[in-house]
C-alpha positions in Angstrom: 66.8 -15.3 61.4 67.8 -11.8 59.9 69.1 -13.7 57.2 66.0 -15.6 56.5 63.9 -12.6 56.9 65.7 -10.4 54.5 65.5 -13.2 51.7 61.7 -13.6 52.5 61.4 -10.0 51.7 63.2 -10.3 48.6 61.4 -13.4 47.5 57.9 -12.0 48.1 57.7 -9.2 44.9 59.3 -12.1 42.7 56.1 -14.5 44.0 53.6 -11.7 43.5 55.1 -11.0 39.9 54.2 -14.8 38.9 50.5 -14.3 40.0 48.0 -14.6 36.8 45.8 -11.8 36.1 42.0 -13.5 35.8 41.1 -13.6 32.3 38.0 -10.9 31.3 36.4 -11.4 27.7 36.0 -8.4 25.7 32.4 -7.3 25.5 30.4 -9.1 22.4 29.8 -6.6 19.6 26.0 -5.4 19.4 24.0 -7.9 16.9 22.5 -5.3 14.0 19.5 -6.6 12.1 20.4 -7.5 8.6 17.5 -6.4 6.1 19.3 -7.2 3.0 18.0 -10.3 1.0 14.8 -11.1 -0.7 11.4 -11.5 0.9 7.7 -13.0 0.2 4.9 -12.6 2.1 1.1 -11.5 2.3 -0.9 -8.3 3.1 -4.3 -7.4 4.1 -6.1 -4.4 4.6 -8.9 -1.8 3.3 -9.1 0.8 0.7 -11.4 4.1 0.6 -12.0 7.3 -1.8 -14.4 8.8 -4.1 -15.3 8.5 -7.6 -16.2 11.7 -9.8 -18.6 11.4 -12.6 -19.0 13.9 -15.3 -21.9 14.2 -17.8 -19.9 15.1 -21.0 -22.6 16.0 -23.3 -26.0 16.8 -21.3 -28.0 13.7 -20.6 -28.9 15.8 -17.5 -26.5 18.8 -17.6 -23.6 19.1 -19.9 -20.4 19.5 -17.6 -22.5 18.4 -14.3 -20.4 16.5 -12.2 -21.1 14.6 -9.0 -18.9 12.4 -6.6 -19.8 9.4 -4.6 -18.0 7.5 -1.8 -16.6 3.9 -2.1 -14.6 1.5 -0.1 -13.7 -2.3 0.2 -11.3 -4.9 1.2 -7.9 -5.0 0.1 -5.8 -8.4 0.2 -2.9 -10.0 -1.8 0.8 -11.2 -2.1 4.0 -9.3 -2.3 7.6 -10.0 -3.2 10.5 -7.9 -3.0 14.4 -7.3 -2.3 16.2 -5.2 0.0 19.8 -3.8 0.1 21.1 -2.2 3.4 24.1 0.2 3.8 25.0 1.3 7.1 21.3 2.5 8.2 20.0 2.8 4.9 17.8 0.5 3.1 16.8 0.4 -0.3 14.6 -2.0 -2.3 12.1 -2.9 -4.7 8.6 -4.3 -4.3 5.9 -5.9 -6.6 2.2 -6.5 -5.2 -0.7 -8.8 -6.6 -3.8 -8.7 -4.9 -7.6 -7.5 -4.7 -9.1 -4.3 -3.9 -13.0 -4.7 -4.2 -14.2 -0.8 -4.3 -18.1 -1.7 -4.9 -20.1 1.5 -4.4 -22.9 3.5 -6.1 -24.4 6.7 -5.9 -27.8 8.4 -7.2 -26.4 10.5 -10.0 -27.8 14.1 -11.6 -30.7 17.1 -10.9 -33.3 15.0 -11.3 -36.3 17.2 -10.1 -37.7 18.7 -13.2 -35.2 17.2 -15.6 -35.6 13.4 -15.8 -37.9 11.5 -13.6 -37.0 7.9 -12.3 -33.5 7.0 -10.8 -30.1 7.6 -12.7 -27.3 5.7 -10.9 -23.6 5.8 -11.3 -21.5 2.8 -10.0 -18.2 1.3 -9.7 -16.6 -2.1 -9.1 -13.0 -3.0 -9.2 -11.1 -6.4 -8.5 -7.6 -7.3 -9.4 -4.8 -4.5 -8.2 -1.1 -4.6 -8.9 1.8 -2.5 -8.2 5.5 -2.2 -8.8 7.3 0.4 -6.4 10.6 1.5 -5.3 11.2 1.5 -1.7 13.8 3.4 0.8 14.0 3.8 4.4 16.2 4.2 7.5 16.8 0.9 9.9 17.1 1.2 13.6 18.2 -2.1 14.2 15.1 -4.3 13.4 12.8 -1.3 13.4 12.4 0.1 9.6 10.8 3.4 8.8 10.3 3.8 5.0 8.7 5.7 2.1 7.7 3.9 -1.5 6.3 5.3 -4.6 5.6 3.7 -8.0 2.9 2.6 -10.5 -0.1 0.8 -10.0 -3.2 -0.7 -11.8 -6.7 -1.5 -11.1 -9.3 -3.6 -13.0 -12.2 -1.5 -12.8 -16.1 -1.2 -14.1 -18.1 1.6 -14.0 -21.8 2.0 -15.3 -24.4 4.3 -15.9 -28.4 3.4 -15.4 -31.5 5.1 -15.9 -35.0 3.9 -15.1 -38.3 5.5 -15.4 -41.1 5.6 -12.6 -42.3 2.0 -13.9 -38.9 0.4 -14.2 -38.2 0.8 -17.8 -34.8 1.2 -18.9 -34.2 4.5 -20.5 -30.4 4.2 -21.6 -28.4 1.3 -22.4 -25.0 0.0 -23.3 -23.8 2.2 -20.3 -21.0 -0.3 -18.9 -17.2 0.0 -19.4 -14.6 -2.2 -18.2 -10.7 -1.5 -18.0 -7.7 -2.1 -16.2 -6.6 1.4 -15.1 -3.2 2.6 -14.3 -1.8 4.8 -12.0 0.9 6.3 -9.3 0.8 5.1 -6.0 2.8 7.0 -3.0 3.2 6.3 0.3 5.2 4.5 3.3 5.1 2.4 6.5 7.2 1.0 9.3 8.6 -2.5 9.6 9.7 -4.8 12.5 11.8 -7.6 12.3 10.1 -10.2 14.7 12.8 -13.0 14.1 15.9 -13.3 11.3 13.1 -14.5 8.9 9.9 -12.9 9.5 8.9 -9.1 9.6 5.6 -7.2 10.2 4.7 -4.1 8.5 1.8 -1.6 8.7 1.5 0.6 5.3 -0.3 3.4 4.1 -0.6 4.0 0.4 -2.3 7.0 -1.8 -3.3 6.1 -5.6 -4.5 8.1 -8.5 -5.9 6.3 -11.6 -6.5 7.3 -15.0 -10.1 8.1 -16.2 -12.4 5.8 -17.9 -15.6 6.7 -20.2 -18.1 5.3 -21.6 -21.5 6.1 -23.6 -25.0 5.4 -22.6 -27.5 5.2 -25.6 -31.0 6.5 -24.9 -34.2 4.8 -26.2 -34.1 7.9 -29.0 -30.7 6.9 -30.1 -28.9 9.6 -28.6 -25.4 9.3 -27.4 -24.6 10.6 -24.1 -21.0 10.3 -22.7 -19.9 10.0 -19.1 -16.3 10.1 -17.8 -15.5 8.4 -13.9 -12.4 9.2 -12.1 -10.7 7.3 -9.6 -8.1 9.9 -8.5 -8.3 9.8 -4.5 -8.1 6.3 -3.6 -6.3 5.2 -0.2 -5.2 2.2 1.4 -4.1 0.9 4.6 -2.7 -2.7 5.2 -0.9 -5.1 7.7 1.7 -7.5 5.9 3.7 -10.4 7.0 6.9 -11.2 5.4 9.3 -14.4 5.1 13.1 -13.4 4.3 15.8 -15.6 3.2 
């Protein structure tokens, strides 16, 4: 019996050594959202700002200036490409759409100078921009800044009628595609591997536009309109591939 007991004690460690430990799979690496690649999408929002009008040679008072507020709908399409290096994301983006700034303001010191109603106005429609974009991604959440060039097809006018409705000036409209710069930024969230949603603010400063009004007596009067403080906010959704 003592011999059997000793053999059992000797065999026990050997049997224990043959027991296989359960397999534990290594922890999965965290999935990091990949921003690299092209995308296309749509956006919608609004714009607002003010228009400064300058009386260059004395229709009312030479050097007199006045401004009025303007606002309207913004919407269109965008296309772009992102490159990602670590958490940094760089890219370029082009936008094409509509920005409808359509407002007017009564112009000039009227009492004792000119009877009637002098009105300066602005209308815009086609909008385009080309910008560079740079930001930092926290997985599927991207914070970015952007800047570049923008253009806006703009029509400005100046009209004046007397108390009976007779037009006092003619040739009072100018229609040009204005260029300028734009800067701003926003945040973008990856909703899925293919879809992202962004919210964005941009500031725009466009070149001046001038035109000449001709009075009934044949005198020429020149006016300059400045769209140099235009702000836009928008939401956009993009499809990535």
